[in-house]
C-alpha positions in Angstrom: -209.8 -287.5 4.7 -212.5 -285.4 6.2 -213.2 -288.4 8.8 -209.4 -288.4 9.6 -209.4 -284.7 10.3 -212.4 -284.8 12.6 -210.9 -287.4 14.4 -207.8 -285.6 15.0 -209.7 -282.7 16.1 -211.7 -284.8 18.6 -208.7 -286.3 20.3 -206.6 -283.0 20.3 -209.6 -281.6 22.4 -209.8 -284.5 24.5 -206.3 -284.2 25.3 -206.7 -280.4 26.0 -209.6 -280.9 28.4 -208.0 -284.0 30.3 -204.9 -282.0 30.5 -206.5 -278.9 32.3 -208.6 -281.3 34.7 -205.6 -283.0 35.8 -202.8 -280.2 35.9 -202.3 -277.9 39.0 -203.3 -274.3 38.0 -200.7 -271.4 37.9 -202.9 -268.6 39.1 -202.1 -264.8 38.2 -203.8 -261.9 39.3 -205.0 -260.0 36.0 -207.3 -257.6 37.5 -208.9 -256.3 40.7 -211.3 -253.6 42.2 -210.4 -252.2 45.2 -212.9 -252.3 48.3 -214.5 -249.2 49.6 -216.6 -248.5 52.7 -219.6 -249.1 50.7 -218.9 -251.9 48.3 -216.8 -255.1 48.5 -213.9 -255.4 45.8 -212.7 -258.4 43.8 -209.4 -260.1 42.6 -209.4 -261.9 39.3 -207.1 -264.7 38.6 -206.1 -266.7 35.3 -204.4 -269.9 35.1 -201.2 -269.5 32.6 -201.8 -273.0 31.7 -205.4 -273.5 30.5 -206.7 -269.9 30.6 -209.3 -270.6 33.5 -210.2 -267.9 35.6 -211.4 -267.4 38.9 -212.8 -264.4 41.4 -212.3 -263.6 44.9 -214.4 -261.2 46.7 -212.5 -258.6 48.9 -214.9 -257.6 52.0 -215.5 -253.8 52.1 -213.9 -251.7 54.4 -215.2 -250.3 57.6 -216.2 -246.7 57.7 -214.0 -243.9 58.8 -216.2 -242.5 61.3 -215.5 -239.1 63.1 -216.4 -238.2 66.4 -220.2 -238.1 67.6 -221.7 -234.7 67.5 -225.0 -233.5 69.2 -228.0 -232.3 67.4 -229.3 -228.7 68.3 -232.3 -230.1 70.4 -230.1 -232.7 72.2 -232.2 -235.6 71.0 -229.9 -237.2 68.9 -226.1 -237.4 67.9 -224.6 -238.3 64.7 -221.2 -239.1 63.1 -220.2 -239.0 59.4 -217.6 -241.4 57.4 -214.6 -239.1 56.1 -214.6 -241.3 52.9 -218.2 -241.7 51.7 -220.0 -239.4 54.2 -222.5 -241.8 55.1 -223.9 -241.0 58.6 -224.8 -243.0 61.7 -227.4 -241.4 64.1 -228.7 -242.7 67.4 -230.7 -241.3 70.1 -229.3 -239.4 73.0 -226.5 -237.1 73.5 -222.7 -237.7 73.8 -220.6 -235.9 76.4 -216.8 -235.4 77.1 -215.0 -234.4 80.2 -215.3 -230.6 79.3 -218.9 -230.6 78.6 -220.3 -233.4 80.7 -221.6 -231.3 83.6 -223.3 -228.8 81.5 -225.0 -231.3 79.2 -226.2 -233.9 82.0 -228.0 -231.1 83.3 -229.6 -230.1 80.0 -231.9 -233.2 79.7 -234.2 -235.0 81.8 -234.6 -238.4 79.6 -232.6 -240.3 77.2 -229.4 -241.7 76.8 -226.2 -239.8 77.5 -223.0 -241.4 76.2 -219.6 -240.8 77.8 -216.8 -240.7 75.8 -213.4 -242.0 77.2 -211.3 -239.9 79.6 -211.3 -238.8 82.9 -214.1 -236.8 84.5 -214.3 -235.0 87.7 -217.1 -234.5 90.3 -220.3 -234.7 88.6 -223.9 -233.9 89.8 -227.4 -234.1 88.5 -228.7 -230.5 89.5 -230.9 -227.7 88.1 -230.5 -225.6 85.2 -232.8 -223.4 83.3 -233.1 -226.0 80.7 -234.5 -228.6 82.7 -236.1 -226.9 85.9 -238.9 -224.6 87.0 -239.0 -222.4 90.1 -241.3 -221.2 92.7 -241.0 -218.7 95.4 -240.5 -220.9 98.9 -242.8 -218.9 100.9 -245.7 -217.7 98.6 -245.5 -221.0 96.4 -245.9 -218.5 93.3 -244.6 -219.6 89.9 -241.3 -217.8 89.1 -239.5 -217.3 85.7 -236.4 -219.1 85.5 -234.8 -216.1 83.3 -235.9 -213.5 85.9 -235.2 -214.7 89.5 -234.1 -212.0 92.0 -230.8 -212.3 94.2 -232.5 -212.1 97.5 -235.5 -214.6 97.2 -235.6 -218.0 98.5 -236.8 -220.3 95.8 -237.9 -223.9 95.2 -236.3 -225.5 92.0 -238.0 -228.6 90.6 -236.6 -231.3 88.0 -238.0 -234.4 86.8 -236.1 -237.2 85.6 -237.6 -240.0 83.8 -235.8 -243.0 82.1 -232.4 -241.1 81.9 -229.4 -243.6 81.0 -225.9 -242.4 81.8 -223.7 -245.0 79.7 -219.7 -245.3 80.1 -217.5 -247.8 78.5 -214.0 -248.5 78.2 -211.7 -245.5 79.3 -214.7 -243.8 81.3 -213.2 -242.9 84.6 -214.9 -240.5 87.2 -212.2 -239.4 89.4 -214.7 -238.0 92.0 -218.3 -238.3 93.0 -221.7 -238.5 91.0 -224.2 -236.5 93.1 -228.0 -236.1 93.2 -229.5 -234.4 95.9 -233.0 -232.9 96.9 -233.2 -231.0 100.2 -232.3 -227.5 101.6 -229.1 -226.2 99.7 -227.2 -223.5 101.4 -223.8 -222.2 102.3 -221.7 -220.6 104.9 -219.2 -218.0 105.0 -216.3 -220.7 104.9 -218.2 -222.9 102.5 -220.0 -221.0 100.0 -222.0 -222.6 97.2 -223.1 -221.5 93.7 -226.8 -221.4 92.9 -227.3 -223.1 89.7 -229.9 -221.0 88.2 -229.0 -217.4 89.5 -225.2 -218.2 89.5 -224.7 -216.1 92.7 -222.7 -217.4 95.6 -224.8 -218.5 98.9 -223.0 -218.2 102.1 -226.3 -218.1 104.3 -229.6 -219.3 104.3 -231.1 -215.8 103.3 -231.0 -216.6 99.6 -230.7 -220.3 99.5 -232.8 -222.6 97.4 -234.7 -226.0 98.0 -233.8 -228.7 95.5 -236.6 -230.9 94.5 -235.4 -233.5 92.2 -237.8 -236.5 91.5 -236.6 -239.6 89.7 -238.5 -242.2 87.8 -235.7 -244.3 85.9 -232.2 -243.4 86.4 -229.5 -245.7 85.3 -225.7 -245.7 85.7 -223.7 -248.2 83.5 -220.3 -249.4 82.9 -218.5 -246.3 84.7 -215.4 -246.5 86.6 -215.4 -244.6 89.8 -211.5 -243.9 91.4 -211.8 -242.7 95.1 -215.3 -241.3 94.6 -218.9 -242.5 95.1 -222.2 -242.6 93.5 -224.5 -240.5 95.9 -228.3 -239.8 96.4 -230.1 -237.8 98.8 -233.7 -237.7 99.2 -234.8 -235.2 101.9 -237.8 -233.4 100.8 -241.0 -234.9 101.6 -242.6 -234.2 98.0 -240.0 -235.8 95.8 -239.8 -239.7 94.7 -236.9 -241.3 93.8 -237.7 -244.8 92.3 -236.6 -247.2 89.4 -232.8 -246.6 90.0 -230.2 -248.8 88.5 -226.2 -249.3 88.8 -225.0 -251.8 86.5 -221.7 -253.1 85.2 -219.7 -250.2 87.4 -216.4 -250.3 89.0 -215.5 -248.6 92.3 -211.8 -248.1 93.7 -211.7 -246.6 97.0 -208.1 -246.3 97.4 -207.0 -243.4 99.5 -210.7 -242.7 100.4 -211.5 -242.3 104.3 -215.1 -242.7 105.6 -216.7 -243.1 102.3 -219.2 -245.5 101.0 -219.0 -246.4 97.3 -222.9 -246.3 96.8 -224.8 -244.2 99.4 -228.6 -243.4 99.7 -229.6 -241.0 102.2 -233.6 -240.6 102.7 -234.2 -239.3 106.1 -238.0 -239.9 106.2 -238.2 -240.5 102.6 -237.6 -243.9 100.6 -235.8 -245.1 97.6 -238.1 -247.3 95.6 -237.1 -250.2 93.5 -233.5 -250.0 93.3 -231.0 -252.6 91.6 -227.2 -252.7 91.9 -225.9 -255.6 90.0 -222.5 -256.9 88.2 -220.5 -254.2 90.0 -217.2 -254.2 91.9 -216.3 -252.5 94.7 -213.0 -252.5 96.5 -211.0 -250.5 99.4 -214.1 -248.6 101.0 -215.3 -247.7 104.3 -218.6 -249.2 103.4 -219.7 -250.8 99.7 -223.4 -250.2 99.8 -225.3 -248.1 102.4 -228.7 -246.7 102.5 -231.7 -246.3 104.2 -235.4 -246.3 103.6 -235.4 -249.0 100.7 -238.7 -250.1 99.6 -237.6 -252.9 97.3 -233.7 -253.2 96.7 -231.8 -256.1 94.9 -228.3 -256.3 95.1 -226.9 -259.4 92.6 -223.7 -260.4 90.9 -221.6 -258.0 92.8 -218.2 -258.2 94.4 -217.4 -256.1 97.4 -214.0 -256.6 99.2 -211.7 -254.9 101.6 -214.2 -252.7 103.4 -213.4 -251.1 106.6 -217.2 -251.7 108.0 -219.9 -253.3 106.5 -220.0 -254.6 103.0 -223.7 -254.0 102.7 -225.8 -252.1 105.0 -229.7 -251.7 104.5 -230.4 -249.2 107.4 -233.0 -247.1 108.7 -233.4 -243.7 110.1 -236.7 -242.2 110.7 -238.1 -244.8 108.2 -237.8 -248.6 107.8 -236.9 -250.8 104.9 -239.8 -252.6 103.1 -240.9 -255.0 100.3 -238.4 -257.1 98.8 -234.7 -257.0 100.1 -232.5 -259.4 97.9 -229.0 -260.2 98.0 -228.2 -262.7 95.4 -224.9 -264.3 93.9 -222.6 -261.7 95.7 -219.1 -262.1 96.6 -218.0 -260.5 99.8 -214.7 -260.7 101.1 -212.3 -259.3 103.7 -214.6 -257.0 105.6 -213.4 -255.4 108.8 -217.0 -255.7 110.3 -220.2 -258.1 109.4 -220.5 -258.6 105.8 -224.3 -257.3 106.1 -226.2 -254.9 108.5 -229.7 -254.4 108.5 -231.5 -251.9 110.3 -235.3 -251.8 111.4 -237.5 -253.3 108.7 -241.3 -253.5 108.5 -243.3 -255.7 106.1 -240.3 -256.9 104.2 -239.3 -260.2 102.6 -235.6 -260.5 103.2 -233.7 -262.9 100.5 -229.8 -263.6 101.1 -229.3 -266.5 98.4 -226.2 -268.0 96.7 -223.8 -265.6 98.3 -220.0 -266.5 98.6 -218.6 -264.9 101.8 -215.0 -265.0 103.2 -213.4 -263.6 106.2 -216.2 -261.4 106.6 -217.3 -261.2 110.1 -217.0 -259.1 113.3 -215.0 -260.0 116.3 -218.1 -262.0 117.5 -218.4 -264.2 114.5 -221.4 -262.2 113.2 -221.8 -262.4 109.5 -225.3 -260.9 109.4 -227.3 -259.0 112.0 -230.6 -256.9 111.8 -232.4 -254.5 114.1 -235.9 -254.7 114.7 -238.0 -256.4 112.4 -241.8 -256.1 112.3 -243.9 -258.6 110.1 -241.1 -259.5 108.3 -239.9 -263.1 106.8 -236.3 -263.9 105.9 -234.4 -266.8 104.3 -230.7 -267.4 104.0 -230.0 -270.4 101.4 -227.3 -271.8 99.2 -224.7 -269.5 100.8 -220.8 -270.6 101.6 -218.2 -268.9 103.9 -214.8 -269.8 103.5 -215.6 -272.3 100.7 -217.8 -274.0 103.3 -221.5 -274.7 102.6 -223.7 -272.6 105.1 -226.9 -274.2 106.8 -230.2 -272.9 105.2 -232.2 -270.8 107.5 -235.5 -269.2 107.0 -238.1 -267.4 109.7 -240.2 -264.7 110.8 -238.8 -263.1 114.0 -238.3 -259.8 115.6 -234.5 -259.9 114.9 -232.1 -262.1 113.2 -228.3 -263.0 113.6 -226.1 -265.2 111.3 -223.0 -266.2 113.3 -220.1 -268.2 111.9 -218.9 -270.7 114.8 -215.7 -269.6 116.3 -213.5 -272.4 114.9 -214.6 -271.4 111.3 -213.7 -267.7 111.8 
C-alpha cells in the first residue's frame, strides 16, 4: 500500500512540473519599489498558474538639479538635487545675461559657463578684482582702491587659460571686445573708466589698457550682428594662444563689419586657431594683421561683401605657419583669400572647397610682398572642379580661376 502511495505522489509531482514547464505563465504584479534618483526600483511578478516569480529592475531616476551657483571665491560652481540633495560641483563659474559682464571681469583663469539667453555687448576689460594700476608718467604702483580722478593711469591685466563656454541657446546680440591701447573719450562720445567709475571725455584723465593673454578660448557661442574683436596696440602686451571653436556668426543687418577681427598695428597675435565655425553675411569673415602662426580649419564662410579671409599686415608682417585647411568658402564679392606682407612664413592652403569666390579679374587668392616665404596650394576645388596643385617660393602669389570657369 505504501509503495502505491509513493508512486502516486511521484506521478503527481511529475505532472505538476511538466505542466509548469509547458504552460504559458500568467503574470500578475504582486509588489513594487519605486525608483528614486539614488537607487533603482523593482517590480515583482507571480504566475497565477504555477506560483513562479520574476523580478524586473526599474532604472533609477535622473536627479532634479536646480540652477548652478558660484562659490564665494569664484573658483567652482555647484547645483543641488531638490529630491535627494546630492550636489554636483565643477571648476569655474557660471554667468547669465544679467551678471556676465561683471563676472567675466572678475576672473583671469578657469572656465566660464554661459547659461542660455540673449547677451548684449560684452568686453574683457579691467576691474579692481583682476587688474593692477600704475601712474602712467611716473610708473609708480597705485592702489586700485584709491585712484584719483585727474591722473592718467596704466591698468594691467593678465589672462591665462580662460575658457568662455557657450552652448545651446547662448546668443550674443552684439560684440565681444578685448582691447589693449590708449582709452579715452570725447565730449560727444564719452567713456566710463572701469576702475574709477568716472566719465572720460578727453585725454586728461584717460587710461592705458594693458591686457596680456596666454590662453583664451571662445566655445559654442552664437553671435547675431556682432563680432569677436581684439586690439593689441601696446608694445609690452602679448596676446597668444587664442582659439575660437564651434561658434556661429550671423551678420544679417551689419555693415562694414568683420565677424572676427584682430587689430595689431606693430604688434602680433601668436598661435591663433579658428575652427568649426560658421560665418555668414558679413563685410569680411576673418580679418587680422600681425599673425605669428594662425590656423583656420573646418570653417564655413559665405556671403561676404569683401574677402572671406584676410591675413593682413600694417606696420608688421605675418610670419610662422599660416594654414587654411578644409574650409568651405562661397559667394564672396571679392577674392576668397587676401594675404598682406609676409616674412619667414609657411603658407598652406589645403583641401578647401571654393565656389563663386573670385574678384572681377578671376583672382581667388592674392598676396602682397612675400619675403623668404614658401607656399603650397593642394587638394582644393572650385565650383566642384579640382584645382591644380601649386607650391613655390616667390615674392608674391596669385591664384586665378580661368575666365571660362568663373
